[in-house]
N, C-alpha and C positions, 0 to 999 in steps of 0.2 A: 315045853315049847308050845306056844299058842300063836295061831295065825291072826294077826291084827293088821288091818289095812293091807292085806296081801303079803305081809312080811312075817316069817316065823320069828317070834320074840321069845327070849328067855325070861320067864316070869317066876317069881318066888312068892308064895303066900304062906303066912305063918300066923299063929295066935288066933284070938277070937275077940269078938266085941265090935264096937264101932270101927269103921274103916279108915286107915290112913295110907297114903301112897308116898313112897320115898323115891325121889328122882335125883340122881347124882349129877355132878357138874360136867363140864366139857371133857369128853374123852374118858370118863370114869365109869365104873361098873357097879353092879349090885352089891358086891362084897365090900365096897367102901362104906356101907352103912352098918357093917357088922357090929361095931361097938355099941350102937344105939338100939339095935333090934331087941336084945334080951330085956331091955328096960321097958319096952313097949308091949311085947307079946302077952304078958299077963293081963293087959287091959285093952288091947286093940288088935284088930285084924290088920296085919302089916303086909303091904304089897310092895314088892320091889321088882323092877324090870330093867332090862338093858335096851337102850334105844338101838335102832337098826345099825348094825355094824360093830357095836360095842359089846363087851362081855362075850356072851355066847350067842347073841342074836345074829340073824342073817343080815347080809348087806342091805342098805336102803334101796328103794326103788326110785326115790326122788330126793332132792336136796331138802334139808330141814327148813321149816317155817314155824312161826309162832302158833298159827292156827292148826297146822298139821300136828305139832307136838301136843297141843291141848286135846285135839281129837284122839290122838294116840292114847293118852291117859284114859279118856273116856272109853276107848275101845278095849283097853286092858281090863277095866272094871266090868265091861259088858261080857267079855270072854270068860271072866271068872264068875259071872252071875251075881255081881255085887251092884245092886241098884240104889242103895241108900246113899245119901250125900257123904262125901269123903273129905277128910282133911288132907290137903295136898302139900307136900313138903318139897321144896326145891332148893338145891345147893348150887351156888354160883350161877352158871348159865341157865340151869334148870329153874332158877327163880323166874326167868322170863316165861317159861312154860307153865309154871304154877299160876302166875297171875293171869296169863292168857286163858287158862282153864277156867278160872273163876269168872272171868268176863264173858266167855263164850258158853259156859255150862253152869250158869248160876244156880239152877235148881239142884245140881249134883254136888255143890260145894258146901261143906260144913265149915271150912276155914282154910286159911293158907298160912304156912310158916316158911319164911325165906331165911335160909341159912347162909349168911355172908353172900347174899345174892348179888348178881351182876347189876350195875347201875350205869345207865347211859342217859344223861339229861339231854333233852332235845335231840334225840338220835336222828341221824340221816343215813339212808342207805349208801353204801360205798358205790362208786361208779363201776360200770362194766360188770354187772352182776353175772351175766352168763359167761363172760370171758374168765372171771375169777373162778366160777364153778368148774369150768372145763380145765383150767390150770390146776386147781386143787386135785381133781380126779387124776390128771396126768401125773402130777407129782407123786400121788399115792401109788400109781401103777409102777412108776420108775423105782421108787423106794422099795416096794415089795419085790420087784424083779431082781434088785441088787442084793436081796437077802438082808437088808439092814434091820428090819423089824426083829428078826430072830437074834441078830448080833447085838443090837443096841437097845431095842424096845424095853425089855425088862429093867435094864440099868437106868435108862432115862426116866422110866416110871418111878423107880426108887429115889432118884435124885430129886424129881419134882415133889414127891411127898415129903422128903426131908426138909426142903427149903420152904414148904408151905405149912409146916407143923412146928409148934414149939417143942414137941417131943423129939423131933429130928430122927424119927424112924418110921418105917413102913410096916405096920403089923399084918398086912395081907400075906397069906401063905405064898411061899415062893412058887409053888406049882401053879397056883391060879394066875399069878402075875406072868409066868412064862407062857401059859396056855392062852392068855388073852393078848398081852402086849407084845408077845413074840410073833404075832400074826400080821400079815399085810392088811387083812380085813379091818382090824381095829385102827391101824394107822391111817388107812384111807378115810374111815369115818371121822376120826379126830381132825384130820386136815379139812374135811368138808364142813364140820361144825364150826371150825375156826374161820374158814373162808366166808361163811354165811352169817357170822356173829352180828355184824352191824345191820344186816338186812332184817334179822329177827328182832333186834332192838328197835329199829324203825317201825316195823310192823306192829310191835306192841304199843309204841307211842301212838300210832293211828287208832288202835283199839281203845286206848284210853279216852280218845275223843268221841268215839261212837258207841262204846259198850261200857256202861257204868259198872262199878264193882257191886256185887250183891252185899247186903248188910250182914256180913259174917266176920268173925274175929280174924284179925291179921296180926301176925307177930314177925318182927324183923330182928334177927339176931346178927350182930356185927362182931367180927373178930377183932380183938384188941390185944396185940402182942405185949403191950405194956412198955414200949420203948419211949413213948412220948414224942416221937418224931413228928415233923410237919406232915409227912405222908400219912401217918396213922391218924392224926387229928383230922385231916381232910377226908379220909375214908369214913371215919365215924360221922362227920358232918353230912356226908352224902347219904349214908345209910339212914341217919335220923330224918333227913329230908324225904327220903323214900317212904319211911313209916308215916310221916305227916301227910304225904300225898295220898297214901292209901288208908288214912284214918286208922292206923294200926299202932300197936305197942312196939316201942323200941327198947332193945337191950344190948348193951355192949358187954360182950363175954370175954373175960380176961383171966389169966393169960391164955391166949389162943391164937393160932395162925388161921389161914384161910380154910384149912381142913378141920372145921369145928367138930365134926363128928368123930374125929380121932382125938383131938385135944380135950374137948369138953362134952363127951356124949351125954352126961347127965343133964347139962343145960339144954341140949337139943331135945332130949326126951321130955323134960319138964315143960318146955314150951308147947310141944305137941299134945301132951296129956292135959294141959291147961285149956285147950280148945274144946269147948263143950260140943258134944256130938248131937247137935240139934238140927232139925230139918228146916231149910230155908223155905219160906212161903211168900208168895207175892202179896203185897199189901191189898187190903180189901178196898175196892174202888166203888163199892155200892153207895 
C-alpha cells in the first residue's frame, strides 16, 4: 500500500527492465491483468495499481477526472522511485487516463497502448455534474447498507466478464472476486466512475485542443469478436479513427471480446513489448 495523492493505493510491482504501467477499465482491479503479466516481466518492470475504491485501494477523496487520473499514474511511479519514461497501457475507460497522462506528462511517456479503449467523439459533459455525483454517492451508500454487494457483487462481476469475453469465463480467483466485489467500497467507486464517465471524456477532448501528444509510439488494439455485425464494424471504424487521430498503429484483434487481456493476452503483451523504451526529448530549438 502506497499513499498517493493522500489516498492509500494498492500497488503491485514485478519484473525488471523498462517500465510499463497497466491500468484496468471501469470498476476493474489489478488482477484483471494477470494473464498478461507473465509475458511482460522477463522484459519489463510491470506496475499495476487499483484506482481509489477499487481492488484493495482506499476510497477516493474526490470524484475522478482525466487530469487527476493522469497525475495519479505519475504519483504511483514517483512513490516507487521510477523516474524513467514509462509505457502506459489503458484498458477501456483507462484509455482516457493513459492518453491524458501522455498529454500532461510528455517527458515521462515512452508510449501508450490502448486496449479496446473507450471512444467518445466530440464528447460533451453531461448536465448537472454535481447532482449526478451526489446521486451516485447516495446510491452507493444505499446499496452497501442493504448488503447487496456481498449478496450480488461477485455474481454480477462473473456475469459481466462472461459476456465481455469470447472465452465466456472469469479466470480470476473466487476469493479475490469475493474480497473485492463483495464490498460496498468497490461498488461505490464503480458507480462514481460511471457517473463521471462523460465528464472525463469531455475533459480529455479539451486536453486534445491544448496539450499536443508527445512524439511517442501509440498502439490502438480493438476487440473483434468475429461476428461481422454492424455494431462490430462500427466499433472497429471508431477505433481506427482514434488511432489515426493519435497518429498511432491500429490492430483489430480477433477473436476477442472487450476483455482483450483475458481473450488474447499475447496480443496485448506483443503490442507493449513492441513499444521501444526510449526517452522523449524536446526538439532542439536552437
